[in-house]
N, C-alpha and C positions, 0 to 999 in steps of 0.2 A: 392645228390649235388647240392646246390642251382646253379643257373645259374649266371654267373658273366657278367658284361655287358662292354663292350670295346670299346672305344671311342677315334679315334686317330686324332688328331688334329695337324697336320703338320704346325707348326711357321716358323721355319727356318731350313735350314741344314747347318751345318758347315764342311769343309773342314781339314782336319788336328786334330790332338789332343788339346785338352784342352788347353789354354794357362797359367792360373792361376785358382786358389780354387773359386775364385768368378765366374768362368765360370759353376761351378756347380749347379748356382740355378736355380732354377726353376721359379721363381716367380722376377718379378722386385726389385731392390734394396728398401728397405724401406717397403716393402709388406710382410704382414705373411700369413699364411695358415687361411683361411676362416671355423676356428674348432671352435665347439661348448665349448669346454673345456676352451677355453682361455676368456670364460663370469665369470660371478660370482661364487662363489664357493655356494653349497646351503648349507641351513642352518636348523636348528630346528624350523625355524618358517615359512618353505616353504610349497609348496601344496603337501599332500602326500593322492593320491587316490588308492582306493583300487584296486588290482589286479586282476581282475577277470578271472575264467576260465571255461572252456564250459561242463565239465562233472567231475563227482566224481572221476572218474579216474585221472582223469586231477590235481582236488583237493588233492588227494592222495600223488601225486607224488612233487606238489606243497609245500605242507604242508613238507612233509618230507625235501623237500631243506630248508625252511624256518626254519624250526624246528635245523637241524643242524647248520645255517647259526646264531642263537642266543645263541646257546650251544658253538660255537667258539667263538663268539663276546664274551659272560662273560666269556670265560677262561673255560667251564665245558665240553671241548669234549678232548678226554671221560670225563665221570665223575671222581671226586676224590674219593678216599677210603673214605667210610663212618667210620671213627673213633669212639671209643663209646660216647655215649652223655653224660654221668656223670651227670643225670637229679639230679637238686635236687628241692623238690615241699614241701615247708614247711611255715609255719604260718600262718595259713587261716584266714578270717576275716570271720564271720558268720553274715548271713543276713534273712531275713524274709523266701525266699525261694530258695535260693542262697548261694555258699558259694563262698571267693576269696582267692586264693592260690597265693604265690610268687615263681616262677619259674626264675633258671638259667640252662643253660647245654652247652655243648660244643660242637659248629657245628664244629669247627677243635681243635687240641691241643691245649690249654690255650686259646682259643679263646669263650667268651661267649655271648650266646644270650639270651635276660631276658625280662620277661613279665608277665601278670597275668592271671592265669586260675581260669574261671569262671564256677562252677561246680551246676547244678540244684538238690535240695533236692528231696527226695520222689521219685525218678526215677529208674524204674527196667528195666533189658536188656540191652542191645547193644544201647546207645546214637547217636544220630548225633551230628556233630560239625562244627564249624567254626571257619575260621583261619581269625585273622582281624589285619592286618598292618594297622598303622593308618595313616601313610602320615604325610606332611611336617606342619602341625597346629603348635604351637607354644608350646612346652616344651612336644609335643607328647599325650605320656602316661598319663602325669599328666595335661594334658591340664586346664585350668580353665579360662572360659571369664568372663569379668566383668558384674556386674549388669546391667549397664547402657547399653551395647551390647545388651544382653539377652531380656530386656525389648522391646527394638527396634525392636527386632528379631521377639517377641511374635506379637508384632503390626503389622507386616505386616504379619502375620501367616507362618512363618519359624519354630517357637518352640510353643510348646503346655505350657510347665512347666518351670519355674525357674531351676530347678534343672537340667533339661535336656538338658536347654539350656546352662548352665554355663558349665556342663560334657559331653559334645556330644559324646567324644569318649567315655566313660563310659556305657551312656546310651545305645548304640547300644546291647555291650556285657550284659548287666542288662538284656533287654528283651530279647536277645536269650535265655539267661539264662532260663529267666521265660517261653520259650516254650520247654523247656526240651531238649536243646542245650549247648555240653562243647564247650566252648569258649576259644581260646586261644589267646589273644592280646600282640603282641612283638615289640620290641623296635626297629627302624632305628637305624643303626649305629651310635654312637654319639649324641641319644637322651635318657632322661630320665634315666634311671638306664645302659644303653650301655655305658660306660665311658671308655671304653680303647681306643679307636679313635676319632679323629673329624670327623664330619660328610661329612666334604668338604674341606681340609687341601689344597687340589690344588699342583700345580707345584712348587716345591723347591728345591733351589739350591745344599742345603743339602743333599738331600736325591736323587739327583742322581750322584750315585756312580756306578764303574762298578760292584761291587759285593754288596751284604746285601743292597741293594736301598729299596727304599720307592714307594709308589702309586705316579701315573701322571708319574713317572721319564720314559725315554728312554726305559731304561731295563725291567721296569713291563709292559710297552707297546709291547715289543717283546716277553714279555712273556704271552700275554693276562691277567695281574693281574688287575682288577679294581673294584672299589669301587662297579658298578652295580653286579658286578659276585659275589661279597662278598655277596650283601644284596641277591640275588636270592638264593645262596648257603645256607644261612642262612634260607629262608622260605622253601626249600626242606628238611632242618634238622626239621624245624617247624611242617610240619607234620609227619616227625619221627616222632617225641614226641609224637603227637598226638594219631598217631595207636599206641604206645608204651604203651597208657593208655587203662588197660582193659574194661573200660566202653564204650569205644569210637568205633561205629562203622565203620570201614576202610571204606564201603561200601557208606556213606554217610558223607562227608566231602565238605564243601562248603567255597568259599574264597572270602571274600571283603573288599574293603578298597577305600579309595576316594582320590583324586590328585596324591601325589607321591605313596600312599599306593594303589590307583587304580592301577600303574605302576607295583608297586611289585606283585599284584594281578594277571594281564595278561602276566606278563613274569613267574610266577609260571605255571600259565598253558600250556602256549608255552613249558615248558620243563619237567613236571610232570604230567602225566594221571592218578596218585590219585584221587584227587581234583574233585568230580563228578557234581561239578557246579560254575560259577564264577561269581563276581559279581562286575568289576571296576566302580567306579563312577567317574565322573566328570573327567574325562582324557582323554579318547579313543575320538581321533577326526581326521580329516583331514587336521588339523591346526597345533595350536604350538605341539611338541611331549614331550615336558618334559625338564626344564631347569635345573636340578640339576645333577651335576655328576653321584650321586647314579641311574640316568635315562637315562643314555648315554655312551655308549661303540663302540669302532671301529667296523665297520662294521655293526653294528645292524641294521641299516635303510636307508643301501643302497639297493635300488629296493625294499623297504618295509614302511611300517608307522606302525601307532598305529592299524589303521583297520586290517590290515594284520596280525600282533602279535595277536591281541584279537582273530581274526577270528580261530587260533590254538587252541581255547576252543571247537570247534566244532568234533564232532555234542553234546557236553556235553552241558546243561544249561547254557546260557549266559545272563545276564541282565546289563543293560547301563542306567545310567542319563546324563542328558546333564545342563547346567546353562549358566547365563549371563557371559562369559568367553570363551576360546578359543574353547569350546565344541558346540556352541549356533549355529551352523549351523548342529547339528549330524542329525537333523532329516532329512534332504535332502541330506545331506551329510555323506557318509558312512555307516550309518544305513541300508538304502534301499538293499545295497550291501551285508551287512551282513543278511538281511531278504530273499534274492535270493539266498543266498550261503547255509543257514540252507534249505531251502524249495529244491534246488535242493539235497541235503544229505536227504529228507524226514523225516526232524526235524524241520518242520517250526513253531511248537509252541513252541520251547524251545529259540526262542531271543525272548528278551524285550526288551523296554526302556522308561523312563519317562523323557519328556521335560519341566521340571520347568525352563524355560530361564526368569523368571522374577526375578531369586533369583541369588544372587551373587555365586561365587564358594563356594561349600559348601557340606557338610552330615549331615544336618539338617533334623527336626523330619518329613517332607515332605518326604523327600527322603528316610530317614530309614524307615517310614512306607511303602513304596513302596518294601525296599528290605526285610520286614519283610513277604511279601505276596509272593513275590518270593523264598525265603527260603523255605518258606510253602509248597510251590507245588514242588519246584525241591526236596526237602528233604523229600516229604511225612510226614509233622507233621499233618495234620487233621483238623487243627485250621480253625474258620470260620472267613472270611475276611469283613472289614477290619481289621487287628490286632493295638490295639493301644496301645501305651506306656503306663504303669503307674507310679505315681512317686517312687523316691527311694532315700535311705539316701547314698549319695555319699560317697567314701572313700579318705581320705585324702593323702596326698602325704607320708605321714607317714605308712600310711597303706598300701600305693602300694608299696613301694619301696622294693626291693628284699635283700638289704643290709642292714644286722641288726648287733648288735653285736657278734652275734652268724655266722652269715654270713658275713664276712667284705669284701667289696668291693674292686677289684682287685687295687694294689697300686705299684710303685717300677719300676720292669722291666715289669712288667704285664701292662702298660700304655704307651702312648707316642711311641716316636719315635722307641724305643728298642721293644716294642710289635709289632709295625709296621713293622720292619725288620723283627723280627722273623717269624712272619706270613707269609710273602710272599717267606721267606726262605724256610718254610714248603711247600708251596703253588710250589715254583721251584722244589724243592726236587723230590714232590711226580709227577708231571708232566714229571719231566725227566726219572723217574723209569718207569711210565706207556708206554712213548714211546719208550724206549730203549728195554721194555719187547715185543713191537709189531716187532722188527728187524727181527727177527727170524722167524715169520710168515708173509710171505710175500702179499697175502691175507689180512689178517688184516689190515696190514701197509697200504695198498692201500687205503684201505676201510677209515683208521681211517686220517692218516696223509695227502693221496691224498686227501681225502673229505677236510679236514682242508685247504689244499693250495687252493683248489678251491674257496674255500669262499674267502681267502686273494686275490687271482689273479683275480675272479671273472668269468673267460671266459677258456674253453677249446675250441679247434680249432673247433669241431662241432656246437659251439656256434657263430661262426662269419658267419654272412649273406652274401649279395653281396658287393663285394666290386669292383667299377669301376677305369680302370687304363686309364688314360689319357695321351698320349703323346703331349707335350709340345714341345720340339726340339729333332732333332737329329742331328748327331755329327759324323763322321768317322776316321779312320787312317789306319794304317796299319797293318792289320791281325784281326780287329775287328771295330764293328759298336755301336753306343753307343746310349741312348736317355736319356733323362729328363722326367719324369714322376711327375706326380698328381694322389697318388692313393686315393680315395672317399670312404668313408662308406656313404653311403646317409642316412641309417638308423636313425643314431648318429650324421648327421651331421658334420665329421669329416675329414681331408685332412691330406696327408702326401707325403710331398716333396722328390722322391726317383730318383735313378740314377743306370742305368743297361748297361752292356757291354757285347755284343754277338759277341765271337770269330767267325774270317770266318768257318772255319774247326770245327762246334759245334759237342759235342759229346752228345747233349740231358740232361746233367746236368746241374742244378743251384746251385751257394752257394748263400747265402742270409750272406754278411758278415758286421756284426754292429760293431760300434765302438765308443768311447763318444762324439766322435765330428760330429757324424751322418756322412751322405754320403760323406763330404766332407773329413773323415777320409780315402778313398781309394784312395787319390791321395796325391801327393810328393807336394812340393812348388812350382814348375813349371807347376802343374796342369796336370802332365801323371799319370795313375796309377802306386801305389806303385810295386816294385819287386814282392811283395808276389800275387798281384792283378794279374801283367802281367805274373807271372807263370802260374797260375791259367790259365788267356785266352791262353796261350800258349798250355796247356794239354788240351784245347778244351772245358773249363767251362764257363758257363754265370755267369757272376759275378752282385750283386746288392746289392748297399745300399741305406739306408733310413735314414731319419730324424723322430726320435720319438718326441714325445710331448716334449717340452721344449729343443728339440736340434737343430741346425744348424738353420734354416730358421725361426723357432717358435721363434728366440731370435733376436732383435734388433742387435745386434754386432757379432750372430753368437756363443756365448757361451765361457766358459761353463755354467753350470747353477749352481749356490752356493749353494742357499735356496730356498726350495721348499714352495708353497704358503701354509699359513695357516692362518684361520680365525681371524682376527684381534679381539678381546674381546672389547667390550663396555665399559668396567670396567677396573680397574685395580688389582681384588683381585685373587691371585693365581689360584685359582679354576676355572676362567674364561678362564684359558689359557690350559686350559686341552686338549688332543689330539683327544679326540671322540667328541668336539663340530666340529674340522673339519674332521675327518675319520671317524667317526660314519654314515656321510650324503655325504662324496666324496672318492672314491678312492685313494687311498696313488699313487703317481707320477711312483713308480716300478710298478703298477700294470696296470696303464693304457699304460704306455710302453710295458708290455709284451702281451696288446691285440692288440698295433700297429704292433707287432712283427707275431700275429697270423694275422691279416689282410694282411700283406706283403706277409706272407707264400701261406696266401689263392689266393691271385692275382698270385704268381707265379705259383699256381697250374693250375689256369684258363688262363693260358697265350696261346694264340691261336698258339705259335709255338709247344705247345704238350711237355713242360718238362717232363721229364722221371723221375729224381730224382733230390730232394732239398736236399741238406747239408746246414748247420747253424753252421756259424762261430760268436765270440762273442770275443772283444779284448779290455781287460781294464777293471778299477775297476768297472765301471758301464754296458758294455756291455756283459763283459764275465757274471755275474749273471743272467744279461736278457736272454741273450741266452739259459742259462743252464733253468729258469722259462719257458721259452718258451717251449722248447724243452719237459719238463714234462707235457706242457699242449697241446700237438703237437700229441701226440699216434707216429701214427706210417707214418705218412707224412713226416719226415725228417730221413734221412738217415743213415748221419754220421754228429756227433756233436761236435766239436772242440771249446774249451774256454779257455781264457787265463783271472784269475781274479782277478791278481794282488795284490792277499794277500787278499783279501777281504773277509769280514765274518759280516753276519746281527751283530753279537754279538758285533763288535768294532762301531757300528753307537751309538753316545752320543749326537744328537740333533734330536728334533721332526719335525725339518725342513732340516734335511739331505734328498737329493734326492732320496736317497737310504733306508730312514726307510719304514719300512714294519712291523708294528704291528702283531707280534705273528710270525716272520720268526725263530727267535730262538727257541720259545717252539716245534716248528714243524720241529728240525732237521738241520735248517740252510741250508747250500750248500749241505751238505752230505743228507739232505732229498731230495732235490730236483733231485741229483744225484739218489740215491735211487729209485725215483718214476721213472726213464727212463729205469728202468727193465734190461734186456739184451742189449738193443740196443748201439750202439757204441758209447761212449759220452768219450772224453779225454779232462782232463785239463792240460795246457801245461803253463810251467813256465819257465823263461828265464831272462838271464841280463839285457836283452833291448827290447821295443819292437819291433824294427826290427826283431830280433834274433828269435822272439815269431811268428812274422807273416810270416817268413819265414818256421819255423818248422810244423806251421799247414799249410801251401801250400802244404810242402810237404808230412804231413799227409793225404792231401786230392788227392793227386793225385799219390799215391801208389797203 
């Protein structure tokens, strides 16, 4: 147990009871707590330094937690069922020392991953393989740069050949195939032959429905259904496809992509240990984390950044590049941390980088040559370096497309909104079945569902550090003593106004009573304790109330808060309004309030009066679910828990700015999941026709 520092500052002592609810203020009128969370929200353009650890054992623990966070954020915890790929490989195009095949397979029922399969000729035995996501280059796999642009790139040394410069996405696949690798280059969602969904449709009113919803809606987020999850799953299934090929050596698979393809690369490496090496280029840095919706998911970068995510490749070989873009400081910010990690793990020679910051954002010939050398070493190909490209005959769009007369492209309900809804319907049902199957297995339920809620909420009670309790005012009345307090979390620069009552004949037990109004909800309009609170005091219980973030004294008018903060988009495109841009970097208000409750519990635990037992009460649409969530995270610190939820369920939330919006809450069993996670501890959910009757019933329950 960490110590708590208690500072008593006696400002004034009041005789008699509080005369009005305004007397419950800890701060002078007009002032708000000095809390860092009231400052600007973090954005994808913030600073994301690596979170270093001191030992290999500590890294193993950190990596496991971070990998779970990535899987939860992308909707892949637990992993969906791997349905049949039904791969179709057809219509090869023959070149001098390689062939290019057209491929499509189903990553999920009815959803196709499309791409080009490069196969080297005249090779025997099991062959190494390279998976190539293309990134956000125009037209993706079909990319063709203008002749004028290529000539300019040749003039500055960025490219060697006209063909390689015009078709850089093809160029790396051709050279890798000539080096004896099987290469699969697959389309991002909405690029090239991936025609079933738009790449970034964004928030759309028509897709925000209680059932049969689409991506970027509150319901999709409540189930953690996002484009990044779909693309990460496509990458996992692409590895499945490669390993299904009889000529591929499953122990020698590398992954490389640049820009958004770099994001796909390190995301795959973070969740799948089958690739033997990773080469995410011009993406990994401590600066901008990825601007597209396909690169963002709620929870993904809370307490982490792309350096941390790339580190999940360790101890497997990892190679990075930097350019004159957001990666330009990689040499001094981020890469030294990765070097230190690999050295600590005894794999110092397995981390490399090239810092070609004289070039703009790219996967040009210079970086491709660096990549060939790394793949040569990482996969043991045995070529002499440097490995230089040779000219080649590019494939036309007609030769690259997987859709032909014999293999027609999807149409009708296979594309657009109908397909999107069907896809998410499958994903939702699959998730429900997985969670339902765990309900009869308490240990597995706690590991999977409880582990997910740990990501959603962020803290358990054991994670709470020092909480200072400063007494600002004291007052007294017949039968009890009271104090107005400021609870302080110095490590996070946070404050919580609080109020506590101690009866004259105290039984050593305390009740943390939460309301939707904060601590003022413990008082009547006359400023006296509510009847239910008075009953607890008469029964010998101490009672504390607290203003959680954006309650009570956090608000100029005392509340209630109706709209939680969202990052305001710089443009007006629907995709710029995605929840991931806020909640991929900032905890939802619900989670921050649970953190506040845990801080209050810790403060009560360390009260110098030596509290023997702590009980938790939550009354209201907000306070009831918050108390239940805090109880699930507090383990045995709470004796009895009684909540009134006013009929709330997360599934009813239909706004991204609802203060109760918590991505993933419905996927992981809603309030029922939280109650299950409380185990055998006494937890009661009270219902009643009026708040007063509910409060009275709760008080009776606690005093029994």
